OpenMM code with the backbone's topology and positions (N, CA, C; nanometers):
from openmm import Vec3, app, unit

residues = "PRO PHE PHE THR GLY ARG ASP GLN ARG GLN MET ILE ARG TYR ARG ALA ARG PHE ARG ASN PRO GLU LYS ALA ALA ARG PRO VAL ASN LEU SER GLU ALA GLU LYS LEU GLY SER GLY VAL ASN PRO ILE SER ALA ASP VAL SER GLU LEU MET ILE ASP VAL GLU THR PRO ASN GLY LYS THR PHE ALA ILE ASP ASP PRO ALA LEU ILE ASP ASN LEU ARG LEU ASN ILE ASP GLY ASN HIS GLU LEU THR LEU LEU ARG SER ASP LYS ALA ILE THR ASP CYS ARG PRO LEU SER ILE PHE ALA VAL GLN THR ALA LYS LYS LEU GLY GLU GLU THR GLY VAL ALA VAL ASP LYS ARG ARG PHE ARG ALA ASN VAL TYR VAL ASP LEU THR SER SER GLU GLY PHE ALA GLU ASN GLU PHE VAL GLY ARG SER".split()
positions = [
    Vec3(0.0800, -0.1206, 0.0000),
    Vec3(0.0000, 0.0000, 0.0000),
    Vec3(0.0841, 0.1268, 0.0000),
    Vec3(0.2159, 0.1140, 0.0203),
    Vec3(0.3007, 0.2323, 0.0290),
    Vec3(0.3930, 0.2414, -0.0915),
    Vec3(0.4171, 0.3610, -0.1373),
    Vec3(0.5094, 0.3908, -0.2463),
    Vec3(0.6424, 0.4274, -0.1819),
    Vec3(0.7454, 0.3505, -0.2086),
    Vec3(0.8728, 0.3691, -0.1388),
    Vec3(0.9885, 0.3816, -0.2370),
    Vec3(1.1073, 0.3885, -0.1824),
    Vec3(1.2280, 0.3934, -0.2633),
    Vec3(1.2469, 0.2700, -0.3494),
    Vec3(1.1802, 0.1605, -0.3162),
    Vec3(1.1855, 0.0426, -0.4024),
    Vec3(1.1139, 0.0696, -0.5339),
    Vec3(1.0099, 0.1510, -0.5270),
    Vec3(0.9303, 0.1812, -0.6459),
    Vec3(0.9935, 0.2909, -0.7309),
    Vec3(1.0581, 0.3837, -0.6664),
    Vec3(1.1284, 0.4904, -0.7371),
    Vec3(1.2602, 0.5146, -0.6640),
    Vec3(1.3672, 0.4602, -0.7171),
    Vec3(1.4973, 0.4650, -0.6496),
    Vec3(1.5430, 0.6071, -0.6186),
    Vec3(1.5111, 0.7027, -0.7031),
    Vec3(1.5534, 0.8407, -0.6791),
    Vec3(1.4900, 0.8987, -0.5531),
    Vec3(1.3800, 0.8378, -0.5082),
    Vec3(1.3093, 0.8921, -0.3928),
    Vec3(1.3964, 0.8939, -0.2669),
    Vec3(1.4923, 0.8036, -0.2553),
    Vec3(1.5768, 0.8038, -0.1354),
    Vec3(1.6701, 0.9242, -0.1325),
    Vec3(1.6781, 0.9959, -0.2426),
    Vec3(1.7618, 1.1157, -0.2477),
    Vec3(1.6842, 1.2434, -0.2160),
    Vec3(1.5533, 1.2314, -0.1955),
    Vec3(1.4730, 1.3471, -0.1541),
    Vec3(1.5058, 1.3772, -0.0077),
    Vec3(1.5018, 1.5046, 0.0298),
    Vec3(1.5318, 1.5443, 0.1677),
    Vec3(1.4149, 1.6225, 0.2249),
    Vec3(1.3602, 1.5705, 0.3326),
    Vec3(1.2496, 1.6391, 0.4006),
    Vec3(1.3048, 1.7136, 0.5213),
    Vec3(1.2579, 1.8368, 0.5393),
    Vec3(1.3033, 1.9187, 0.6526),
    Vec3(1.1850, 1.9970, 0.7087),
    Vec3(1.1861, 2.0115, 0.8408),
    Vec3(1.0869, 2.0995, 0.9017),
    Vec3(1.1181, 2.2426, 0.8616),
    Vec3(1.0173, 2.3165, 0.8253),
    Vec3(1.0348, 2.4568, 0.7904),
    Vec3(1.0767, 2.5376, 0.9137),
    Vec3(1.0252, 2.4998, 1.0294),
    Vec3(1.0590, 2.5646, 1.1568),
    Vec3(1.1153, 2.4589, 1.2521),
    Vec3(1.2400, 2.4173, 1.2327),
    Vec3(1.2933, 2.3067, 1.3138),
    Vec3(1.2932, 2.3341, 1.4637),
    Vec3(1.3053, 2.4597, 1.5024),
    Vec3(1.3057, 2.4923, 1.6455),
    Vec3(1.1701, 2.4621, 1.7100),
    Vec3(1.0636, 2.4710, 1.6337),
    Vec3(0.9294, 2.4414, 1.6860),
    Vec3(0.9043, 2.2907, 1.6917),
    Vec3(0.9707, 2.2167, 1.6028),
    Vec3(0.9484, 2.0726, 1.5943),
    Vec3(1.0396, 1.9926, 1.6866),
    Vec3(1.1421, 2.0559, 1.7398),
    Vec3(1.2420, 1.9841, 1.8190),
    Vec3(1.1846, 1.9205, 1.9443),
    Vec3(1.0966, 1.9902, 2.0122),
    Vec3(1.0362, 1.9361, 2.1342),
    Vec3(0.9073, 2.0112, 2.1639),
    Vec3(0.8214, 1.9497, 2.2436),
    Vec3(0.6960, 2.0173, 2.2787),
    Vec3(0.7220, 2.1523, 2.3447),
    Vec3(0.6304, 2.2450, 2.3221),
    Vec3(0.6506, 2.3818, 2.3706),
    Vec3(0.6479, 2.3921, 2.5221),
    Vec3(0.5821, 2.2993, 2.5905),
    Vec3(0.5766, 2.3054, 2.7369),
    Vec3(0.6363, 2.1798, 2.8012),
    Vec3(0.7401, 2.1267, 2.7417),
    Vec3(0.7974, 2.0008, 2.7890),
    Vec3(0.8395, 2.0069, 2.9353),
    Vec3(0.9128, 2.1095, 2.9746),
    Vec3(0.9612, 2.1153, 3.1132),
    Vec3(0.8451, 2.1251, 3.2122),
    Vec3(0.7425, 2.2024, 3.1800),
    Vec3(0.6271, 2.2135, 3.2693),
    Vec3(0.5528, 2.0803, 3.2799),
    Vec3(0.5358, 2.0114, 3.1672),
    Vec3(0.4652, 1.8832, 3.1676),
    Vec3(0.5422, 1.7786, 3.2471),
    Vec3(0.6749, 1.7789, 3.2356),
    Vec3(0.7556, 1.6827, 3.3112),
    Vec3(0.7422, 1.7047, 3.4612),
    Vec3(0.7272, 1.8277, 3.5038),
    Vec3(0.7125, 1.8588, 3.6469),
    Vec3(0.5794, 1.8093, 3.7030),
    Vec3(0.4787, 1.7958, 3.6170),
    Vec3(0.3465, 1.7530, 3.6619),
    Vec3(0.3367, 1.6018, 3.6816),
    Vec3(0.4353, 1.5281, 3.6381),
    Vec3(0.4364, 1.3839, 3.6595),
    Vec3(0.4029, 1.3049, 3.5351),
    Vec3(0.4071, 1.1720, 3.5520),
    Vec3(0.3830, 1.0843, 3.4377),
    Vec3(0.2368, 1.0895, 3.3959),
    Vec3(0.2138, 1.0604, 3.2722),
    Vec3(0.0781, 1.0596, 3.2195),
    Vec3(0.0301, 1.1930, 3.1661),
    Vec3(0.1093, 1.2979, 3.1833),
    Vec3(0.0713, 1.4296, 3.1324),
    Vec3(0.1364, 1.4474, 2.9959),
    Vec3(0.0554, 1.4666, 2.8956),
    Vec3(0.1085, 1.4849, 2.7612),
    Vec3(0.1442, 1.6304, 2.7379),
    Vec3(0.2689, 1.6561, 2.6992),
    Vec3(0.3056, 1.7939, 2.6675),
    Vec3(0.2350, 1.8402, 2.5408),
    Vec3(0.2303, 1.9701, 2.5227),
    Vec3(0.1643, 2.0302, 2.4067),
    Vec3(0.2635, 2.0387, 2.2915),
    Vec3(0.2263, 1.9783, 2.1802),
    Vec3(0.3109, 1.9865, 2.0609),
    Vec3(0.2858, 2.1188, 1.9904),
    Vec3(0.3761, 2.1529, 1.9024),
    Vec3(0.3590, 2.2742, 1.8222),
    Vec3(0.2324, 2.2611, 1.7382),
    Vec3(0.1778, 2.3732, 1.6980),
    Vec3(0.0615, 2.3758, 1.6114),
    Vec3(0.0979, 2.3129, 1.4768),
    Vec3(0.0024, 2.2460, 1.4155),
    Vec3(0.0256, 2.1809, 1.2864),
    Vec3(0.0853, 2.2779, 1.1849),
    Vec3(0.0400, 2.4019, 1.1852),
    Vec3(0.0913, 2.5009, 1.0891),
    Vec3(0.2399, 2.5292, 1.1117),
    Vec3(0.2874, 2.5069, 1.2342),
    Vec3(0.4287, 2.5298, 1.2648),
    Vec3(0.5151, 2.4075, 1.2353),
    Vec3(0.4521, 2.2978, 1.1977),
    Vec3(0.5247, 2.1747, 1.1682),
    Vec3(0.5305, 2.1462, 1.0183),
    Vec3(0.5187, 2.2498, 0.9366),
    Vec3(0.5224, 2.2342, 0.7914),
    Vec3(0.6559, 2.1734, 0.7493),
    Vec3(0.6483, 2.0857, 0.6514),
    Vec3(0.7674, 2.0183, 0.6000),
    Vec3(0.7892, 2.0601, 0.4556),
    Vec3(0.9141, 2.0889, 0.4225),
    Vec3(0.9542, 2.1160, 0.2849),
    Vec3(1.0371, 1.9981, 0.2373),
    Vec3(1.0204, 1.9617, 0.1108),
    Vec3(1.0908, 1.8479, 0.0537),
    Vec3(1.1767, 1.8967, -0.0616),
    Vec3(1.3064, 1.8686, -0.0517),
    Vec3(1.3995, 1.9045, -0.1587),
    Vec3(1.4213, 1.7824, -0.2466),
    Vec3(1.4044, 1.7997, -0.3771),
    Vec3(1.4208, 1.6904, -0.4724),
    Vec3(1.5686, 1.6731, -0.5058),
    Vec3(1.6048, 1.5604, -0.5681),
    Vec3(1.7451, 1.5394, -0.6051),
    Vec3(1.8029, 1.6493, -0.6946),
    Vec3(1.7175, 1.7179, -0.7723),
    Vec3(1.7690, 1.8245, -0.8592),
    Vec3(1.7678, 1.9616, -0.7923),
    Vec3(1.7335, 1.9655, -0.6608),
    Vec3(1.7417, 2.0904, -0.5857),
    Vec3(1.6135, 2.1707, -0.5763),
    Vec3(1.5086, 2.1287, -0.6439),
    Vec3(1.3809, 2.2000, -0.6350),
    Vec3(1.3137, 2.1651, -0.5021),
    Vec3(1.2492, 2.2637, -0.4398),
    Vec3(1.1850, 2.2429, -0.3098),
    Vec3(1.0343, 2.2607, -0.3211),
    Vec3(0.9608, 2.1671, -0.2590),
    Vec3(0.8147, 2.1711, -0.2557),
    Vec3(0.7682, 2.1639, -0.1109),
    Vec3(0.6597, 2.2320, -0.0797),
    Vec3(0.5937, 2.2107, 0.0494),
    Vec3(0.5319, 2.0716, 0.0450),
    Vec3(0.5262, 2.0055, 0.1591),
    Vec3(0.4747, 1.8684, 0.1641),
    Vec3(0.3317, 1.8578, 0.1125),
    Vec3(0.2541, 1.9652, 0.1221),
    Vec3(0.1152, 1.9607, 0.0762),
    Vec3(0.0958, 2.0183, -0.0641),
    Vec3(0.2046, 2.0434, -0.1349),
    Vec3(0.1978, 2.0974, -0.2706),
    Vec3(0.1691, 1.9833, -0.3691),
    Vec3(0.0601, 1.9888, -0.4455),
    Vec3(0.0308, 1.8831, -0.5427),
    Vec3(0.1449, 1.8610, -0.6429),
    Vec3(0.2267, 1.9614, -0.6646),
    Vec3(0.3398, 1.9466, -0.7568),
    Vec3(0.4414, 1.8455, -0.7042),
    Vec3(0.4459, 1.8244, -0.5727),
    Vec3(0.5359, 1.7226, -0.5173),
    Vec3(0.4937, 1.5842, -0.5649),
    Vec3(0.3649, 1.5571, -0.5627),
    Vec3(0.3163, 1.4279, -0.6119),
    Vec3(0.3487, 1.4125, -0.7597),
    Vec3(0.3292, 1.5175, -0.8376),
    Vec3(0.3628, 1.5120, -0.9801),
    Vec3(0.5100, 1.4799, -0.9987),
    Vec3(0.5947, 1.5394, -0.9163),
    Vec3(0.7381, 1.5141, -0.9248),
    Vec3(0.7700, 1.3692, -0.8885),
    Vec3(0.7037, 1.3161, -0.7878),
    Vec3(0.7267, 1.1771, -0.7478),
    Vec3(0.6793, 1.0787, -0.8542),
    Vec3(0.5824, 1.1188, -0.9343),
    Vec3(0.5282, 1.0317, -1.0394),
    Vec3(0.6231, 1.0169, -1.1586),
    Vec3(0.7211, 1.1046, -1.1687),
    Vec3(0.8127, 1.0978, -1.2826),
    Vec3(0.8815, 0.9616, -1.2866),
    Vec3(0.8892, 0.9042, -1.4026),
    Vec3(0.9629, 0.7804, -1.4262),
    Vec3(0.9099, 0.6592, -1.3502),
    Vec3(0.7806, 0.6551, -1.3201),
    Vec3(0.7226, 0.5338, -1.2615),
    Vec3(0.6112, 0.4848, -1.3517),
    Vec3(0.5765, 0.3580, -1.3351),
    Vec3(0.4686, 0.3048, -1.4178),
    Vec3(0.3337, 0.3560, -1.3676),
    Vec3(0.2305, 0.3294, -1.4428),
    Vec3(0.0979, 0.3796, -1.4091),
    Vec3(0.0241, 0.2966, -1.3057),
    Vec3(0.0917, 0.1998, -1.2440),
    Vec3(0.0257, 0.1131, -1.1464),
    Vec3(0.0104, 0.1766, -1.0088),
    Vec3(0.0682, 0.2924, -0.9889),
    Vec3(0.0653, 0.3551, -0.8572),
    Vec3(-0.0283, 0.4752, -0.8557),
    Vec3(-0.1135, 0.4801, -0.7563),
    Vec3(-0.1958, 0.5981, -0.7320),
    Vec3(-0.1351, 0.6663, -0.6105),
    Vec3(-0.0856, 0.7858, -0.6279),
    Vec3(-0.0140, 0.8529, -0.5201),
    Vec3(-0.1000, 0.9567, -0.4507),
    Vec3(-0.0971, 0.9524, -0.3191),
    Vec3(-0.1568, 1.0562, -0.2364),
    Vec3(-0.0647, 1.0761, -0.1171),
    Vec3(-0.0631, 1.1957, -0.0658),
    Vec3(0.0132, 1.2228, 0.0555),
    Vec3(-0.0852, 1.2246, 0.1707),
    Vec3(-0.0474, 1.1622, 0.2802),
    Vec3(-0.1366, 1.1629, 0.3943),
    Vec3(-0.0628, 1.2072, 0.5187),
    Vec3(-0.1405, 1.2587, 0.6114),
    Vec3(-0.0848, 1.3068, 0.7374),
    Vec3(-0.1456, 1.2246, 0.8493),
    Vec3(-0.0632, 1.1913, 0.9466),
    Vec3(-0.1112, 1.1164, 1.0614),
    Vec3(-0.0489, 1.1740, 1.1873),
    Vec3(-0.1280, 1.1836, 1.2932),
    Vec3(-0.0733, 1.2285, 1.4209),
    Vec3(0.0091, 1.1191, 1.4868),
    Vec3(-0.0050, 0.9976, 1.4379),
    Vec3(0.0703, 0.8843, 1.4896),
    Vec3(0.1661, 0.8386, 1.3805),
    Vec3(0.2853, 0.7994, 1.4198),
    Vec3(0.3826, 0.7517, 1.3214),
    Vec3(0.3273, 0.6312, 1.2468),
    Vec3(0.3551, 0.6226, 1.1176),
    Vec3(0.3097, 0.5081, 1.0397),
    Vec3(0.4285, 0.4248, 0.9924),
    Vec3(0.5367, 0.4326, 1.0672),
    Vec3(0.6526, 0.3487, 1.0395),
    Vec3(0.6411, 0.2217, 1.1218),
    Vec3(0.7185, 0.1261, 1.0879),
    Vec3(0.7244, 0.0015, 1.1650),
    Vec3(0.5858, -0.0587, 1.1853),
    Vec3(0.5081, -0.0666, 1.0789),
    Vec3(0.3698, -0.1116, 1.0909),
    Vec3(0.3551, -0.2617, 1.0708),
    Vec3(0.4615, -0.3330, 1.0512),
    Vec3(0.4551, -0.4780, 1.0339),
    Vec3(0.5294, -0.5457, 1.1491),
    Vec3(0.4856, -0.6673, 1.1885),
    Vec3(0.5491, -0.7328, 1.3029),
    Vec3(0.6922, -0.7782, 1.2765),
    Vec3(0.7272, -0.7997, 1.1508),
    Vec3(0.8623, -0.8438, 1.1186),
    Vec3(0.9174, -0.7584, 1.0055),
    Vec3(1.0326, -0.7017, 1.0289),
    Vec3(1.0981, -0.6188, 0.9287),
    Vec3(1.2415, -0.6683, 0.9147),
    Vec3(1.2719, -0.7294, 0.8006),
    Vec3(1.4048, -0.7864, 0.7758),
    Vec3(1.4798, -0.6954, 0.6797),
    Vec3(1.6050, -0.6670, 0.7138),
    Vec3(1.6863, -0.5786, 0.6307),
    Vec3(1.8257, -0.6387, 0.6177),
    Vec3(1.8749, -0.6518, 0.4955),
    Vec3(2.0073, -0.7092, 0.4712),
    Vec3(2.1144, -0.6010, 0.4745),
    Vec3(2.2271, -0.6323, 0.5372),
    Vec3(2.3364, -0.5349, 0.5423),
    Vec3(2.3866, -0.5045, 0.4011),
    Vec3(2.3713, -0.6000, 0.3100),
    Vec3(2.4119, -0.5772, 0.1711),
    Vec3(2.3257, -0.4693, 0.1053),
    Vec3(2.2013, -0.4578, 0.1470),
    Vec3(2.1131, -0.3550, 0.0922),
    Vec3(2.1601, -0.2165, 0.1342),
    Vec3(2.2010, -0.2020, 0.2597),
    Vec3(2.2546, -0.0729, 0.3054),
    Vec3(2.3785, -0.0369, 0.2248),
    Vec3(2.4639, -0.1352, 0.2017),
    Vec3(2.5857, -0.1104, 0.1233),
    Vec3(2.5495, -0.0685, -0.0195),
    Vec3(2.4532, -0.1379, -0.0800),
    Vec3(2.4110, -0.1068, -0.2175),
    Vec3(2.3515, 0.0339, -0.2262),
    Vec3(2.2682, 0.0704, -0.1287),
    Vec3(2.2110, 0.2053, -0.1277),
    Vec3(2.3212, 0.3100, -0.1171),
    Vec3(2.4225, 0.2819, -0.0359),
    Vec3(2.5351, 0.3735, -0.0232),
    Vec3(2.6103, 0.3895, -0.1542),
    Vec3(2.6297, 0.2782, -0.2237),
    Vec3(2.6978, 0.2839, -0.3537),
    Vec3(2.6171, 0.3659, -0.4542),
    Vec3(2.4861, 0.3457, -0.4554),
    Vec3(2.4006, 0.4151, -0.5521),
    Vec3(2.3885, 0.5643, -0.5241),
    Vec3(2.3915, 0.6015, -0.3976),
    Vec3(2.3737, 0.7429, -0.3628),
    Vec3(2.5046, 0.8160, -0.3402),
    Vec3(2.6136, 0.7408, -0.3233),
    Vec3(2.7421, 0.8036, -0.2955),
    Vec3(2.7542, 0.8532, -0.1526),
    Vec3(2.6666, 0.8052, -0.0646),
    Vec3(2.6653, 0.8452, 0.0761),
    Vec3(2.6596, 0.7181, 0.1606),
    Vec3(2.7445, 0.7085, 0.2617),
    Vec3(2.7406, 0.5920, 0.3497),
    Vec3(2.6040, 0.5822, 0.4165),
    Vec3(2.5469, 0.4636, 0.4185),
    Vec3(2.4135, 0.4419, 0.4743),
    Vec3(2.4242, 0.3476, 0.5937),
    Vec3(2.3777, 0.3934, 0.7075),
    Vec3(2.3750, 0.3120, 0.8289),
    Vec3(2.2488, 0.2269, 0.8266),
    Vec3(2.2636, 0.0960, 0.8397),
    Vec3(2.1478, 0.0053, 0.8338),
    Vec3(2.0420, 0.0393, 0.9379),
    Vec3(2.0822, 0.0958, 1.0501),
    Vec3(1.9866, 0.1276, 1.1573),
    Vec3(1.8861, 0.2344, 1.1154),
    Vec3(1.9175, 0.3065, 1.0109),
    Vec3(1.8267, 0.4101, 0.9614),
    Vec3(1.6902, 0.3532, 0.9234),
    Vec3(1.6873, 0.2251, 0.8893),
    Vec3(1.5650, 0.1627, 0.8403),
    Vec3(1.4846, 0.0933, 0.9499),
    Vec3(1.5333, 0.0942, 1.0722),
    Vec3(1.4633, 0.0456, 1.1912),
    Vec3(1.4046, -0.0940, 1.1755),
    Vec3(1.4784, -0.1823, 1.1134),
    Vec3(1.4332, -0.3214, 1.1041),
    Vec3(1.4453, -0.3864, 1.2413),
    Vec3(1.3708, -0.4948, 1.2628),
    Vec3(1.3908, -0.5660, 1.3880),
    Vec3(1.4743, -0.6918, 1.3692),
    Vec3(1.5081, -0.7242, 1.2447),
    Vec3(1.6022, -0.8324, 1.2156),
    Vec3(1.6947, -0.7851, 1.1037),
    Vec3(1.8256, -0.7873, 1.1323),
    Vec3(1.9251, -0.7559, 1.0298),
    Vec3(1.9913, -0.8862, 0.9887),
    Vec3(2.0069, -0.9070, 0.8592),
    Vec3(2.0682, -1.0301, 0.8108),
    Vec3(2.1899, -0.9977, 0.7255),
    Vec3(2.2886, -1.0852, 0.7355),
    Vec3(2.4082, -1.0770, 0.6523),
    Vec3(2.3995, -1.1961, 0.5577),
    Vec3(2.3541, -1.1722, 0.4370),
    Vec3(2.3260, -1.2791, 0.3418),
    Vec3(2.4508, -1.3216, 0.2656),
    Vec3(2.4484, -1.4421, 0.2128),
    Vec3(2.5621, -1.4892, 0.1338),
    Vec3(2.5695, -1.4171, -0.0002),
    Vec3(2.4558, -1.3695, -0.0487),
    Vec3(2.4538, -1.2925, -0.1726),
    Vec3(2.5123, -1.1540, -0.1467),
    Vec3(2.5945, -1.1074, -0.2370),
    Vec3(2.6516, -0.9734, -0.2205),
    Vec3(2.5625, -0.8663, -0.2831),
    Vec3(2.4549, -0.9103, -0.3463),
    Vec3(2.3628, -0.8168, -0.4101),
    Vec3(2.2749, -0.7483, -0.3061),
    Vec3(2.2399, -0.6246, -0.3305),
    Vec3(2.1449, -0.5565, -0.2443),
    Vec3(2.0029, -0.6007, -0.2758),
    Vec3(1.9147, -0.5866, -0.1812),
    Vec3(1.7721, -0.6137, -0.1952),
    Vec3(1.7388, -0.7623, -0.2103),
    Vec3(1.8325, -0.8513, -0.1762),
    Vec3(1.8053, -0.9952, -0.1840),
    Vec3(1.6963, -1.0363, -0.0857),
    Vec3(1.6768, -0.9587, 0.0207),
    Vec3(1.5725, -0.9918, 0.1181),
    Vec3(1.4324, -0.9800, 0.0591),
    Vec3(1.4191, -0.9124, -0.0529),
    Vec3(1.2881, -0.9026, -0.1188),
    Vec3(1.2357, -1.0406, -0.1589),
    Vec3(1.3278, -1.1360, -0.1781),
    Vec3(1.2879, -1.2718, -0.2159),
    Vec3(1.2175, -1.3445, -0.1015),
    Vec3(1.2259, -1.2919, 0.0203),
    Vec3(1.1605, -1.3541, 0.1361),
    Vec3(1.0105, -1.3255, 0.1395),
    Vec3(0.9666, -1.2237, 0.0712),
    Vec3(0.8263, -1.1817, 0.0785),
    Vec3(0.7356, -1.2945, 0.0298),
    Vec3(0.6364, -1.3286, 0.1131),
    Vec3(0.5405, -1.4320, 0.0786),
    Vec3(0.5883, -1.5730, 0.1045),
    Vec3(0.7074, -1.5875, 0.1591),
    Vec3(0.7621, -1.7207, 0.1879),
    Vec3(0.7633, -1.7446, 0.3377),
    Vec3(0.7731, -1.8703, 0.3744),
    Vec3(0.7840, -1.9031, 0.5174),
    Vec3(0.8967, -2.0017, 0.5398),
] * unit.nanometer
topology = app.Topology()
chain = topology.addChain("A")
for resn in residues:
    res = topology.addResidue(resn, chain)
    for name in ("N", "CA", "C"):
        topology.addAtom(name, app.Element.getBySymbol(name[0]), res)
């Protein structure tokens, strides 16, 4: 259900940044909330203050809610994908019970991007060192037991 760097390899070169990083760094009343004890949720910044800008590999920048960003992501992909951007107050990462990532894949991504890639960036719960030196060999595990 998700469109990822597997579907468009250039997507891993996009850079997302908070427009106001100082507002996104921590809740505005964190110290006061901590003094009140456990179970008190601090107040996060207003949604308007958490705007994200996305820089494309060619240096063009789009606001996360700009329809032109979706058009840019659609470049060079097949017509099988329907793209929409969604917002969630809860993280939508790590949504599967098992996430396997091969160290060879991190190495391959580093070679393709020219930047060293730390495998921990992908937050898998199982890291494997496969006999294959090819990246993305773990994709062959999908649907198997």
